[in-house]
LUMZA-837904 format. One record per residue: residue number from 1; chain; x, y, z of N, C-alpha, C in turn. Coordinates in nm, 2 decimals, m for minus. Atoms other than C-alpha are relative to their C-alpha. Example, Ala and Ser with C-alpha at 12.3 -4.5 7.8 and 13.67 -1.06 7.14 Angstrom:
<nutors>
NUTOR;n;chain;neast;nnorth;nup;caeast;canorth;caup;ceast;cnorth;cup
NUTOR;1;A;0.09;m0.12;0.00;1.23;m0.45;0.78;0.09;0.12;0.00
NUTOR;2;A;m0.09;m0.11;0.00;1.37;m0.11;0.71;m0.08;0.11;0.08
</nutors>
This chain:
<nutors>
NUTOR;n;chain;neast;nnorth;nup;caeast;canorth;caup;ceast;cnorth;cup
NUTOR;1;A;0.03;m0.02;0.13;0.67;0.53;1.36;0.04;m0.15;m0.05
NUTOR;2;A;0.03;0.08;0.06;0.64;0.18;1.16;0.11;0.00;m0.09
NUTOR;3;A;m0.10;m0.03;0.09;0.93;0.12;0.98;m0.07;m0.09;m0.14
NUTOR;4;A;0.10;0.07;0.14;0.81;0.02;0.60;0.16;m0.16;m0.03
NUTOR;5;A;m0.01;0.08;0.09;0.88;m0.33;0.42;m0.01;m0.03;m0.12
NUTOR;6;A;0.05;0.02;0.12;0.92;m0.45;0.13;m0.12;m0.10;m0.03
NUTOR;7;A;0.14;0.16;0.02;0.64;m0.77;0.20;m0.12;0.16;0.05
NUTOR;8;A;0.11;m0.05;m0.05;0.44;m0.41;0.37;m0.02;0.09;m0.10
NUTOR;9;A;0.04;m0.13;0.10;0.45;m0.17;0.03;m0.09;m0.09;m0.09
NUTOR;10;A;0.11;0.00;0.08;0.33;m0.45;m0.16;m0.14;m0.04;0.01
NUTOR;11;A;0.14;0.05;m0.05;0.06;m0.57;0.07;m0.11;0.17;m0.04
NUTOR;12;A;0.08;m0.17;0.01;m0.04;m0.13;0.01;0.01;m0.05;m0.14
NUTOR;13;A;0.04;m0.02;0.15;0.01;m0.22;m0.37;m0.12;m0.06;m0.03
NUTOR;14;A;0.16;0.08;0.03;m0.24;m0.51;m0.37;m0.02;m0.06;m0.11
NUTOR;15;A;0.01;0.03;0.12;m0.35;m0.59;m0.73;0.06;0.08;m0.06
NUTOR;16;A;m0.08;m0.01;0.14;m0.16;m0.34;m0.91;0.12;0.02;0.02
NUTOR;17;A;m0.11;0.06;0.03;0.16;m0.46;m0.80;0.07;m0.05;m0.10
NUTOR;18;A;m0.03;0.04;0.11;0.38;m0.55;m1.04;0.19;m0.01;m0.01
NUTOR;19;A;m0.16;0.07;m0.04;0.75;m0.73;m1.07;0.10;0.14;m0.04
NUTOR;20;A;m0.08;m0.12;0.13;0.90;m0.40;m1.27;m0.03;0.10;0.17
NUTOR;21;A;0.02;m0.11;m0.10;0.78;m0.21;m0.89;0.11;m0.05;0.12
NUTOR;22;A;m0.11;0.09;m0.09;1.09;m0.42;m0.72;0.10;0.11;0.06
NUTOR;23;A;m0.12;m0.04;0.00;1.37;m0.21;m0.79;m0.08;0.12;0.10
NUTOR;24;A;0.06;m0.14;m0.07;1.11;0.17;m0.64;m0.01;m0.08;0.15
NUTOR;25;A;0.03;0.09;m0.16;1.05;m0.13;m0.33;0.13;0.02;0.06
NUTOR;26;A;m0.19;0.00;m0.07;1.41;m0.14;m0.27;0.07;0.13;0.02
NUTOR;27;A;m0.03;m0.16;0.02;1.49;0.21;m0.32;m0.10;0.09;0.11
NUTOR;28;A;0.12;m0.04;m0.08;1.18;0.28;m0.11;0.08;m0.02;0.17
NUTOR;29;A;m0.01;0.05;m0.09;1.31;0.08;0.17;0.13;0.06;0.07
NUTOR;30;A;m0.16;m0.01;m0.02;1.70;0.14;0.17;m0.01;0.14;0.00
NUTOR;31;A;0.01;m0.15;0.01;1.62;0.55;0.14;m0.07;0.01;0.15
NUTOR;32;A;0.03;0.04;m0.13;1.40;0.48;0.47;0.13;m0.03;0.09
NUTOR;33;A;m0.07;0.07;m0.14;1.65;0.31;0.66;0.09;0.17;m0.02
NUTOR;34;A;m0.11;m0.12;0.04;1.90;0.62;0.56;m0.14;0.13;0.08
NUTOR;35;A;0.07;m0.17;m0.07;1.62;0.90;0.69;0.01;m0.03;0.10
NUTOR;36;A;m0.05;0.05;m0.19;1.62;0.73;1.04;0.13;0.02;0.03
NUTOR;37;A;m0.13;m0.03;m0.03;1.97;0.73;1.05;0.01;0.13;0.01
NUTOR;38;A;0.00;m0.16;0.01;1.95;1.10;0.95;m0.04;0.06;0.11
NUTOR;39;A;0.06;m0.03;m0.12;1.67;1.16;1.18;0.13;m0.03;0.14
NUTOR;40;A;m0.04;0.02;m0.09;1.85;1.02;1.49;0.14;0.08;0.00
NUTOR;41;A;m0.11;m0.07;0.00;2.16;1.20;1.42;m0.04;0.16;0.06
NUTOR;42;A;0.05;m0.13;0.05;2.02;1.50;1.39;m0.04;0.02;0.15
NUTOR;43;A;0.06;m0.08;m0.14;1.79;1.48;1.73;0.17;0.02;0.08
NUTOR;44;A;m0.10;m0.02;m0.10;2.16;1.45;1.88;0.09;0.16;0.01
NUTOR;45;A;m0.02;m0.12;0.00;2.25;1.81;1.75;m0.06;0.11;0.02
NUTOR;46;A;0.03;m0.07;0.03;2.20;2.09;1.73;m0.11;0.07;m0.14
NUTOR;47;A;m0.03;m0.02;0.09;1.97;2.27;1.44;0.06;0.09;m0.07
NUTOR;48;A;m0.06;m0.14;0.06;2.15;2.57;1.44;0.10;m0.03;0.04
NUTOR;49;A;m0.16;0.00;m0.09;2.55;2.61;1.53;0.06;0.13;m0.09
NUTOR;50;A;m0.04;m0.11;m0.01;2.76;2.92;1.52;0.13;m0.10;m0.14
NUTOR;51;A;m0.14;0.00;0.11;3.02;2.93;1.17;0.06;0.08;0.02
NUTOR;52;A;m0.07;m0.09;0.00;3.33;3.10;1.17;0.07;0.00;m0.16
NUTOR;53;A;m0.07;0.03;0.15;3.39;3.18;0.80;0.14;0.08;m0.03
NUTOR;54;A;m0.15;m0.06;0.03;3.69;3.27;0.62;0.08;0.13;0.05
NUTOR;55;A;0.03;m0.19;m0.08;3.66;3.69;0.76;0.05;m0.03;0.13
NUTOR;56;A;0.01;m0.01;m0.16;3.68;3.56;1.09;m0.15;0.02;0.04
NUTOR;57;A;0.14;m0.05;m0.05;3.27;3.67;1.12;m0.06;m0.10;0.05
NUTOR;58;A;0.05;0.09;m0.03;3.09;3.47;1.28;m0.14;m0.04;m0.01
NUTOR;59;A;0.17;m0.02;0.03;2.67;3.38;1.17;m0.01;m0.14;0.07
NUTOR;60;A;0.09;0.13;m0.04;2.45;3.09;1.25;m0.06;m0.05;m0.10
NUTOR;61;A;0.04;0.05;0.12;2.37;2.85;0.98;m0.06;m0.13;0.06
NUTOR;62;A;0.05;0.12;m0.03;2.18;2.57;0.96;0.09;m0.12;0.02
NUTOR;63;A;m0.09;0.09;m0.05;2.30;2.23;1.04;0.00;m0.09;m0.16
NUTOR;64;A;0.00;0.02;0.15;2.38;2.06;0.67;m0.10;m0.15;m0.02
NUTOR;65;A;0.05;0.11;0.03;2.23;1.75;0.76;m0.18;m0.01;0.01
NUTOR;66;A;0.13;m0.02;0.00;1.86;1.91;0.82;m0.08;0.01;m0.18
NUTOR;67;A;0.05;0.01;0.13;1.88;2.01;0.42;0.03;m0.12;m0.04
NUTOR;68;A;m0.04;0.16;0.07;1.99;1.61;0.36;m0.12;m0.07;0.05
NUTOR;69;A;0.19;0.06;m0.04;1.66;1.53;0.55;m0.09;0.05;m0.05
NUTOR;70;A;0.14;m0.09;0.14;1.44;1.79;0.36;0.06;m0.08;m0.10
NUTOR;71;A;m0.07;0.10;0.12;1.59;1.60;0.04;m0.05;m0.12;0.01
NUTOR;72;A;0.02;0.14;m0.03;1.56;1.25;0.20;m0.17;m0.03;m0.05
NUTOR;73;A;0.17;0.04;m0.02;1.19;1.29;0.27;m0.05;0.06;m0.15
NUTOR;74;A;0.01;m0.04;0.17;1.14;1.46;m0.09;0.01;m0.11;m0.08
NUTOR;75;A;0.00;0.13;0.08;1.26;1.13;m0.26;m0.08;m0.05;0.05
NUTOR;76;A;0.13;0.10;m0.07;1.03;0.91;m0.03;m0.10;0.03;m0.04
NUTOR;77;A;0.08;0.01;0.03;0.82;1.09;m0.11;m0.07;0.04;m0.17
NUTOR;78;A;0.00;0.00;0.13;0.86;1.12;m0.48;m0.03;m0.24;m0.04
NUTOR;79;A;0.04;0.11;0.01;0.88;0.73;m0.46;m0.10;m0.06;0.01
NUTOR;80;A;0.10;0.05;0.00;0.58;0.70;m0.30;m0.12;0.01;m0.13
NUTOR;81;A;0.06;m0.02;0.16;0.44;0.88;m0.63;0.03;m0.07;m0.09
NUTOR;82;A;m0.02;0.07;0.10;0.60;0.64;m0.82;m0.10;m0.14;m0.02
NUTOR;83;A;0.14;0.12;m0.02;0.39;0.37;m0.68;m0.10;m0.02;0.02
NUTOR;84;A;0.16;m0.02;0.02;0.08;0.53;m0.71;0.00;m0.02;0.20
NUTOR;85;A;0.02;0.04;m0.15;0.09;0.53;m0.25;m0.01;0.09;0.05
NUTOR;86;A;m0.03;m0.15;m0.07;0.04;0.89;m0.19;m0.12;0.01;0.05
NUTOR;87;A;0.14;0.00;m0.01;m0.28;0.96;0.00;m0.10;0.06;m0.07
NUTOR;88;A;0.08;m0.02;0.04;m0.38;1.16;m0.25;m0.04;m0.10;m0.16
NUTOR;89;A;0.04;0.10;0.05;m0.36;0.92;m0.48;m0.05;m0.10;m0.01
NUTOR;90;A;0.08;0.09;m0.05;m0.54;0.68;m0.29;m0.13;0.03;m0.04
NUTOR;91;A;0.07;m0.10;0.03;m0.79;0.94;m0.27;m0.10;m0.04;m0.13
NUTOR;92;A;0.04;0.00;0.16;m0.82;0.94;m0.63;m0.09;m0.13;m0.04
NUTOR;93;A;0.04;0.10;0.04;m0.88;0.58;m0.65;m0.13;m0.07;0.06
NUTOR;94;A;0.08;0.06;m0.07;m1.12;0.53;m0.39;m0.13;0.07;m0.08
NUTOR;95;A;0.14;m0.13;0.04;m1.38;0.85;m0.54;0.04;m0.07;m0.15
NUTOR;96;A;0.08;0.04;0.12;m1.34;0.71;m0.89;m0.02;m0.17;0.04
NUTOR;97;A;0.09;0.12;0.00;m1.44;0.36;m0.78;m0.16;0.04;0.02
NUTOR;98;A;0.12;m0.05;0.00;m1.74;0.54;m0.67;m0.11;0.00;m0.17
NUTOR;99;A;0.11;m0.03;0.14;m2.00;0.47;m0.97;m0.16;0.06;0.04
NUTOR;100;A;0.15;m0.08;0.00;m2.31;0.64;m0.81;0.00;0.09;m0.03
NUTOR;101;A;0.01;m0.13;0.06;m2.47;0.93;m0.94;m0.02;0.13;0.07
NUTOR;102;A;0.08;m0.05;m0.10;m2.53;1.08;m0.59;0.11;0.13;0.01
NUTOR;103;A;m0.05;m0.14;0.01;m2.26;1.34;m0.62;m0.02;0.12;m0.11
NUTOR;104;A;0.12;m0.08;0.14;m2.44;1.49;m0.95;m0.09;0.04;0.03
NUTOR;105;A;0.12;m0.01;m0.07;m2.74;1.46;m0.73;m0.01;0.18;m0.02
</nutors>
């Protein structure tokens, strides 16, 4: 997996880049760093483990880091949406630039 950098994100934004995007770019890079740490830590542990509650009952429960990983992925996706860099948004731009009437034919 390629590690995102601020320069790479600015490159992806191209002509749509604005100086006001810098805060979102910084947040994305920092959040992605956190995501990679979480993923590395989870790979060393089980996804489910036994937990004994106060009543003495033992149950399988999700590793709490898995929940945090899912939240972090959602945050990364939201940051990409804010920057206009999700695949769906890029497709709209590409499809929207097609001035031909071929699809209407």
